[in-house]
N, C-alpha and C positions, 0 to 999 in steps of 0.2 A: 578506510572508506568514509566513516562518519566522524565528525568532530565531537568533542566532549559535550558541547552545547546541544548538538543534535541528539546524542545518546540520552541525555537527561530530559529531552522533550522541551527544552528551553528554546522557543522560537521567537525571533524578533524580526520586525519588519525592516524596511529600508532605513529608517532613522533610529533603529535600535529599540523601538517601542515594542513591548510584548504583544504577541498575537494569540488570540483566544478563539477557538472554533465555536460557532453558534449553532443552536438548534440540533438537528440530527446529522450534522456534517462531520465527516472524518477526514483527516489529512493523512495521506499515505505516501510512502517512499518506495519506488521501484528499486530493488537491490542492485541489479546489474543493468547496464545499458541494453536497450533492445537492439540487439545486433546478432552477430554469429552466436550459435549455441551448439551444443553436442547432444545427440540423441543418447538414450540409455545404452545403445550398442556401441557408442563411441564415434558415430558418423558425424562429421562437421556439417552443419546446416548453415549456409550463408544467409546474411541479413536480407539479401534480395530475393530469397525463395518465397514464393507465394504460399501463404498459409491461410486456410479458411478462417472463419470466425473462431478465434482462439482466445480463451480467457487468460488473464494474467494474475500472478501472485504479487502481493506487495505487503509491506510492514506498516502497521498503524503507528503514526507518530503523535497524533493528537486527536481528541474526540470532543464533540460538543456536549452540552449538559443533558440533552434529551436522547443521547445514544444509550441504548439499554443492554445490548448484547456484545459489545466490543470494548476492549481495553487497549491502552498503549502497549505496543510490543506484539500484539496478535498478528498473525499472517492472514490476509484476506484474499479471496478469489473474486475478481470482478471482470466486467467486460471493458476492455480498453477504449471502446468507442463511446462509452457513457462516462466521460470524465472532463474535468476542467483542470488545466495545468497552471501552476503558479511557481514563481521563483522567489525564494526567501533566503537572503544572505548567501547567494551563489549556489544554493541547492535547489533542484527541481523536485516539486511535490505534485501530488494529484489530490484534488478535492472530490469526494464522493458523498452521496447520501447513504445512510445506513441501509436503506431499502435496495440500493444498487449492489450490495455485497451478496454474492451467491453462497459463500462458504467461509468458515473461519477455522483456523488451525492454531491451537494454543495448548501449552502444557497444563493450563488450569482447567481444561475441560475434563469431564468425568472419564475415568478409565473405561475402556471398552467402546467409547464413542470416538468416531473419527473426526468429528467436528464438521463433517461435510453434510450440508443440508440441500442437496441438489434435487 
C-alpha cells in the first residue's frame, strides 16, 4: 500500500523538495479507497449507498510544529466534509487542522483510555 518513503514520513513535493507542515496543520492518509465496504455482519455495502453524515478514520502522516496532541502514525477521526485534498508524489492526502479532529486512537495513549473524546 505505502512506499518506503511514505512509511518514513519523508514527503517531497512535485520537484522532490521536502514538504513540511506548518502551524496546527496535519497531513493524513485514508487507508482504503472510499468505496464498497462490509458491515460487521458481513453485508456488502456498495459505494453508491446513501450514508448520512459519517465520520472517517485516517492515519497521520505529518504534523505541524504547533500540533500538541497528535503524532505521526496516530489514527484520527474527522468529518470528511471539512478537508482539503492534495496529491504528493502520486499519493492522495488530506490536510486538516488539529481542531477538526474529533478523536485519536494510538497505542501510546494511557491504558484504560479509548482515545475517543467525542
